[in-house]
Structure formats: C-alpha cells, structure tokens
C-alpha positions in Angstrom: 93.3 103.8 102.9 94.5 100.8 100.9 97.6 98.6 100.9 99.1 100.1 104.0 102.7 99.1 104.9 104.4 99.6 108.2 107.9 99.9 109.5 107.5 97.6 112.4 109.0 94.5 114.1 110.8 91.9 112.0 111.6 88.8 114.0 115.1 87.8 115.1 115.8 84.7 117.2 115.3 85.4 120.9 117.0 83.4 123.7 114.3 80.9 124.7 115.8 80.3 128.1 114.7 83.8 129.0 111.1 82.6 129.2 111.8 79.3 131.0 113.1 80.8 134.2 111.8 83.7 136.4 114.1 86.7 136.7 115.5 87.2 140.2 114.6 90.9 140.2 113.7 93.7 137.9 114.7 97.4 138.0 111.7 99.6 137.9 112.0 103.2 136.5 110.0 106.1 135.3 110.8 107.2 131.8 109.0 110.4 130.9 110.8 110.7 127.6 111.5 113.9 125.7 115.1 113.9 126.7 114.5 113.5 130.4 116.7 111.0 132.3 114.7 108.0 133.5 114.1 108.1 137.3 114.8 104.9 139.3 111.8 103.8 141.3 113.1 100.6 142.9 113.6 96.8 142.3 110.7 94.3 142.2 111.6 90.9 143.5 109.7 87.6 144.0 108.9 86.5 147.5 108.6 82.7 147.1 107.4 82.2 150.6 104.4 84.5 150.3 104.0 84.0 146.5 104.0 87.6 145.7 106.1 90.3 144.0 107.6 92.9 146.3 108.8 96.4 145.2 111.8 97.7 147.2 111.9 101.5 146.8 115.1 103.1 145.5 116.6 105.5 148.1 116.8 108.3 145.5 113.1 108.0 144.8 112.2 107.9 148.6 114.2 111.2 149.0 112.3 112.9 146.1 109.1 110.8 145.5 106.3 111.3 143.0 102.7 110.2 143.9 102.6 107.2 141.6 99.7 105.5 143.4 98.2 108.2 145.7 95.3 106.2 147.0 97.2 103.1 148.1 100.7 104.4 148.6 101.0 107.1 151.3 104.7 106.6 152.2 107.7 105.5 150.1 109.7 103.7 152.7 110.6 100.0 153.0 108.8 97.9 150.5 105.5 97.8 148.7 103.5 94.5 148.7 100.3 93.6 147.0 97.0 93.8 148.8 95.1 90.7 149.6 93.8 88.7 146.6 95.2 88.0 143.2 93.9 90.9 141.2 97.4 91.6 139.6 98.9 88.1 139.7 100.7 88.6 142.9 102.2 92.0 142.0 101.5 95.4 143.7 98.6 97.2 142.1 101.0 100.0 141.1 102.5 97.6 138.5 99.2 95.9 137.6 98.5 98.1 134.5 101.9 97.3 133.1 101.0 93.6 132.7 99.0 92.9 129.5 95.7 91.1 129.8 93.3 89.7 127.2 95.0 89.8 123.8 98.4 90.8 125.1 98.4 87.9 127.6 97.3 85.5 124.9 100.3 86.4 122.8 102.7 86.2 125.8 101.3 82.7 126.7 101.9 81.4 123.1 105.4 82.8 123.2 106.1 81.2 126.5 104.9 77.8 125.3 106.9 78.1 122.1 110.0 78.7 124.2 109.3 75.5 126.2 107.9 77.3 129.2 104.5 77.0 131.0 102.2 80.0 131.2 100.7 78.6 134.4 104.1 78.6 136.0 105.1 82.0 134.7 105.2 84.8 137.3 104.7 88.5 137.1 108.4 89.3 136.8 108.7 87.5 133.5 105.6 89.1 132.2 106.9 92.6 133.2 110.2 91.8 131.5 108.2 91.0 128.3 106.8 94.6 128.4 110.3 96.0 129.1 110.9 99.6 128.1 108.0 100.1 125.7 104.8 99.4 127.6 101.8 101.6 128.2 102.5 104.7 130.4 105.9 105.6 131.8 107.0 102.7 133.9 109.8 100.6 132.5 111.4 97.3 133.5 114.9 95.9 133.2 116.2 93.4 132.2 113.8 93.5 129.3 113.1 90.6 127.0 115.1 91.1 123.8 113.4 93.1 121.0 113.3 92.5 117.3 114.6 95.0 114.8 112.2 97.2 112.8 110.9 95.8 109.5 108.0 96.4 107.1 104.7 94.6 107.8 101.1 95.3 106.7 97.7 95.4 108.2 97.0 92.3 106.1 99.9 90.5 107.8 98.6 91.5 111.1 95.1 90.3 110.3 96.3 87.0 109.0 98.6 86.3 111.9 96.0 87.5 114.5 93.4 85.1 113.1 95.7 82.1 113.3 97.7 82.9 116.4 96.0 80.1 118.3 97.5 77.6 115.9 100.9 79.4 115.5 103.8 77.7 117.2 106.6 79.7 115.4 108.2 81.8 118.2 109.6 84.3 115.7 106.1 85.1 114.4 104.6 85.2 117.8 107.4 87.5 119.0 107.0 89.7 116.0 103.3 90.1 116.7 103.7 90.7 120.5 106.3 93.4 119.8 103.7 95.1 117.7 101.2 95.2 120.5 103.4 97.0 123.1 101.7 95.5 126.2 98.2 96.6 125.4 95.0 95.5 127.3 91.6 94.2 126.2 90.3 91.2 124.3 90.4 92.5 120.7 93.6 92.1 118.6 95.6 95.4 118.8 98.9 96.9 117.7 100.7 100.2 118.4 102.2 102.3 115.7 102.9 105.9 114.5 100.6 107.3 111.9 101.7 109.8 109.2 100.0 113.2 108.8 98.2 112.0 105.7 97.0 108.8 107.3 98.7 106.6 104.7 101.8 105.2 106.4 102.6 103.6 109.8 105.9 103.0 111.4 107.4 101.4 114.5 105.9 102.6 117.7 109.3 102.6 119.4 110.9 105.0 117.0 111.4 108.7 117.7 108.3 110.5 116.6 108.6 112.5 113.4 107.1 115.9 113.0 103.4 115.8 112.2 103.1 112.0 113.0 101.0 110.7 115.9 101.2 107.7 118.3 98.2 105.5 117.6 96.6 102.3 118.9 95.0 100.2 116.2 92.3 97.7 116.9 90.9 94.8 114.8 87.4 93.3 115.1 87.5 90.2 117.3 86.3 86.8 116.2 83.1 87.0 118.2 82.3 90.6 117.3 79.4 91.5 115.0 80.0 92.8 111.6 80.3 96.6 111.9 81.8 96.7 115.4 84.8 98.7 114.2 82.6 101.2 112.3 80.3 101.6 115.3 83.1 102.4 117.6 84.4 105.2 115.3 80.8 106.5 115.1 80.6 106.4 119.0 83.7 108.5 119.2 82.2 111.2 117.0 79.0 111.1 119.0 80.9 111.3 122.3 82.8 114.4 121.3 79.5 116.0 120.2 78.2 115.2 123.7 81.0 117.1 125.2 83.3 114.3 126.2 87.1 114.7 125.9 88.6 112.0 123.7 91.8 111.7 121.6 91.6 111.6 117.8 89.8 108.5 116.4 89.5 107.3 112.8 89.2 104.3 110.6 92.0 102.7 108.6 91.5 100.2 105.7 93.8 97.5 104.5 94.3 96.3 101.0 91.7 93.6 101.8 89.2 96.4 102.5 88.9 95.4 106.2 88.3 98.3 108.6 90.5 99.0 111.6 89.8 101.3 114.5 92.6 103.8 115.2 92.9 106.3 118.1 95.7 108.5 119.2 97.4 107.4 122.4 97.0 109.6 125.5 100.1 108.1 127.3 102.3 109.7 124.6 102.6 113.4 124.0 105.0 113.9 121.1 108.2 112.2 122.3 107.1 112.6 126.0 105.5 109.8 128.1 103.0 110.1 131.0 102.4 107.8 133.9 99.0 106.1 133.6 96.9 104.3 136.2 93.5 102.8 135.6 90.9 103.1 138.4 91.4 99.3 139.0 95.0 99.9 139.8 94.4 103.0 141.8 92.0 101.2 144.1 93.8 97.8 143.9 90.7 96.0 142.7 90.0 93.2 140.2 88.0 94.9 137.4 86.4 91.6 136.6 84.6 91.2 139.9 84.6 94.7 141.6 81.3 96.4 141.9 81.9 100.1 142.3 79.6 103.1 141.9 80.1 106.2 139.8 79.9 108.1 143.0 83.3 106.7 143.9 84.7 107.6 140.5 83.5 111.2 140.9 85.0 111.4 144.4 88.3 109.9 143.1 88.4 112.5 140.2 88.0 115.3 142.7 90.6 113.9 145.1 93.2 113.4 142.4 92.6 116.6 140.2 91.0 119.1 142.6 89.4 120.4 139.4 85.6 120.9 139.2 85.8 120.8 135.4 87.3 117.3 135.4 84.7 116.2 137.9 82.0 117.4 135.5 83.8 115.5 132.7 83.4 112.3 134.6 79.8 113.1 135.3 79.2 113.5 131.5 80.9 110.2 130.8 78.6 108.5 133.2 75.5 110.0 131.5 76.8 109.2 128.1 77.7 105.6 129.0 74.2 105.0 130.3 72.2 106.8 127.6 74.4 105.3 124.8 74.3 101.8 126.3 78.0 101.4 126.8 77.8 99.0 129.7 81.4 97.8 129.4 82.4 100.7 131.7 84.5 98.7 134.1 87.4 99.9 136.2 90.1 99.4 133.5 88.1 101.6 131.1 88.6 104.7 133.3 92.1 106.0 133.8 94.1 109.0 135.2 97.5 110.4 134.0 100.4 111.8 135.9 103.0 114.1 134.3 106.7 114.4 135.2 105.8 117.0 137.9 103.5 114.7 139.8 100.3 116.4 138.6 97.3 114.1 138.1 94.5 114.6 135.5 91.7 112.6 134.1 92.7 110.7 131.0 90.6 111.1 127.8 87.6 108.8 127.5 88.3 105.6 125.7 86.6 102.2 124.8 83.3 104.0 124.0 81.0 101.8 122.0 77.7 100.0 122.2 77.9 97.1 124.7 74.8 95.2 126.0 76.8 94.2 129.1 76.8 90.9 130.9 73.2 90.1 131.8 72.2 93.6 130.6 74.0 95.2 133.5 76.5 98.1 133.7 79.9 97.1 135.1 79.5 100.2 137.4 76.4 101.1 139.3 74.8 104.6 139.2 73.6 105.5 142.7 73.2 101.8 143.3 71.4 101.0 140.0 73.2 98.8 137.3 70.1 97.8 135.3 68.2 100.9 134.1 69.7 104.0 135.7 67.9 107.2 134.7 67.6 110.9 135.6 66.8 110.2 139.3 70.0 108.2 139.7 72.0 110.9 137.9 70.8 113.5 140.3 71.5 111.2 143.3 75.1 110.9 142.1 75.4 114.6 141.5 74.0 115.4 145.0 76.5 113.1 146.6 79.4 115.0 144.9 77.9 118.5 145.1 77.0 119.2 141.5 74.0 121.5 140.9 70.8 120.1 139.6 70.6 122.5 136.7 74.1 121.5 135.6 73.0 117.9 135.4 70.0 118.8 133.3 72.3 120.7 130.9 74.6 117.6 130.7 71.6 115.3 130.0 70.3 117.6 127.3 73.7 117.9 125.6 74.2 114.1 125.6 70.7 113.5 124.3 71.2 116.0 121.5 74.3 114.1 120.4 72.6 110.7 120.7 69.7 112.0 118.5 72.3 112.3 115.7 73.3 108.6 115.9 71.8 107.9 112.4 74.0 110.6 111.0 77.2 109.4 112.6 76.4 105.8 111.8 75.9 106.7 108.1 79.2 108.6 108.0 81.0 105.5 109.3 79.2 103.0 107.2 77.7 101.1 110.1 75.7 98.2 108.7 71.9 98.9 108.7 71.0 96.0 111.0 73.5 97.0 113.7 72.6 100.7 113.2 69.0 100.0 113.9 69.7 97.7 116.9 71.8 100.5 118.5 69.2 103.1 117.7 66.5 101.0 119.5 68.8 100.5 122.5 69.6 104.2 122.8 65.9 105.2 122.6 65.1 102.7 125.3 67.9 104.0 127.6 66.8 107.6 127.1 63.3 106.7 128.3 64.6 105.6 131.7 63.6 107.9 134.5 
C-alpha cells in the first residue's frame, strides 16, 4: 500500500480558554450508536475539598440502570466516588478508561501548554472533555472540546508530526493530531480511521461507516522500538489466531515512504454501533502500572461477567499463549470486556499481542504465583482453581505450541528482520521448555 491519503482532521482555531480552566461539570451519557438515542448516565463534578471527581447518577438511569461497572458499582443511588489512591487521576474507575494515557496524554499535554495552560494543574474533567463524544467505547462527555473539520492527511504527515511532536508548539497541528487519535491508550503513536474494503483508502473515524469499510486502529513504531516491531506484531496476530485465540482483523499498511504501520479492526465499534468497554484495571479499580494480579483472578472475573465456559477457556488460552510466546506486557489494561446495549457482558478480543521481554524479565500478571518462568505445572494450578479439566489444559498447550512452531513461517510472511526473528525464536523455545 503506497501513498495513502486520508479524509481526516484539518485544524481550525479552537478557543484556548477552554483548556485554561476546569469545567464545572460534564454530562456523561452512553451512546450505543446505530440510531439509538444516547442514554444519560449522570453528571461528573469536581469536589475541590477532597480533590476528586464525583459522578452524580441521573434519575432516569437509576430507574433503569445498566451494569456499567459490575464489580465496583452494586447500586446506582446517590453518587459514585473514586476508591482510595490516584489510579485514575481522581476520577471514578468507571471513567478511567475514557482518559487517554501514554501517547494520547502526551498530545493532550502539548495542546494544554500551547493553549497557555499547565498539564500539572489540569484535572480529569478537562481531559474527559478533550475525549468528548468520540472516545473509545460508548461513554460520551459534554461539553466536548471543539472538533476540527474533516480534511485530507497522509500516513507520511502522521509520521512526520508524530516524530516532532515534542518540539511542536503549533496548537492547530497538535489539535489536528490529537483529533486523529480519538483518545487511545498506550505508548506508541496511534490514530483511528476507517479503512476501505480494498485497503487503499482511509477516512475520518467520526464519519458514518460506509458499506464494506471497517473501523481500524493504526499504530506506528515508537522511537525506542526495535526495527521490525510492527512486522512482528502482525506476525503475532497470525500466530495467535492459529493458536485458537479470538482477535479482530490485523494487517499491515505501508506509506509512500515505505514505512510499515500496524492496523487492527476496533472491537468497540460494530458497524455504526458502539459498545461499552472496560479494561480489567477499570473493572477492579486498580493502577495497571503497580497492580500485581494473578491470572486466576482474570479467569474468575471472566466467569463472573460472562457465565460462559467457552469464554473462560478463551482467557485460559490467552494466558498460555502469552507465557509461551513471551508476551510479558500482559498488564491489566491489555485485557478488556465489552457490554452491549442490553447490558450483556462478553470478553473482548485479544489485543496488544507481541513479543515483550517485560520489566526485569517478569510478566505483568502472575500465573499461580509465578511471574518469572511459569510452565505446565502453573497452568494446571490455575486450571484447578477455576475448575478446568486437566485434559483440556493439555489440549490448549498442544494447540498453542503447534502455532508457535510456525513462528518462522509467520515471521517470513510479515518480513520480520532476521535478527529479531531469531531472537524471538530463541525466546519462544526457552519459554516452551519451562515445566
């Protein structure tokens, strides 16, 4: 794919005063799209005395609630305050996934500075207003920061601006780039768009979806990433599907500069419909950077939310794959659940699957207490705690290992550089030897 152009966000001047003062309150609603009328959820206000954001439930939602946060919110009466700690910048965990982190926060901070504000003094209400009506999932926030009008940009424009954003003080350019990200999470530069059926064209992610097009998230290699990181992630997607994991479509785009971009179909959009999404971090109200949870808790959570043995088995396969494929960046924001407009919860497709050595060579999550070299014994300990048969676990391990044995094939198909390909092969072989 060469010389791709996009119908995306063209900058228009935005009122800078909007980012220099915190909104008094924001209206929170659920927009499931597809012609459905948005449902008011409540108003979020800033409590200056306690230094926290408080959600006041809307009476109409209290009369006919949906289980937006079924672990932490058991009753929809009065107000919802954050738990102890600062995991979500003083906001209730229910709203935590709506606030961008990593790359998205970096862009917001530059925009706030360019508007004459201070990121350190900017509260969660301003950050939620930046996400507005077009963030990840179905939650929306009004008043929303003014949006730019659609315009044509290219992957080359995105790459150039993403590389120089640290030095960029032009608020129009920063706003233009932030509008293209849609409130995404993670450290790598990202943008949201719609991809044509032939994979040749992209358009504004906020526009009504055309027939045959798909909502996609596009990711660029970060400054600190090794050469071949994007290619390896696409190859991991192929390998994960072969191992029996449920994922959305993944592919590779290429700009006119011949740079590769990772693309994956969004699971929070189904046609013109939207679904409510909560990561495990938000569901438990935990800071994903410091929390040390075990996969046993994830399997129990999957059972509690879905009541579906097949989805519990899916989470078990993901655990085995992450260990054997050395994806140690398996933190609580890299696991999520979805809720449709009826209030029914399901496990979100697997995402952010790639080789990751991990901080100190440790998994973010433990496997029956082991974060260093979990093996078959630990898989069986997890399965026993949740009631999965031993034979079922053996079958899962065999299927994952069969897929991993084809790593050279997947790596070759995605043009993963030979040095990285060999490093990953050695790591996989080592992980498969753990007992």
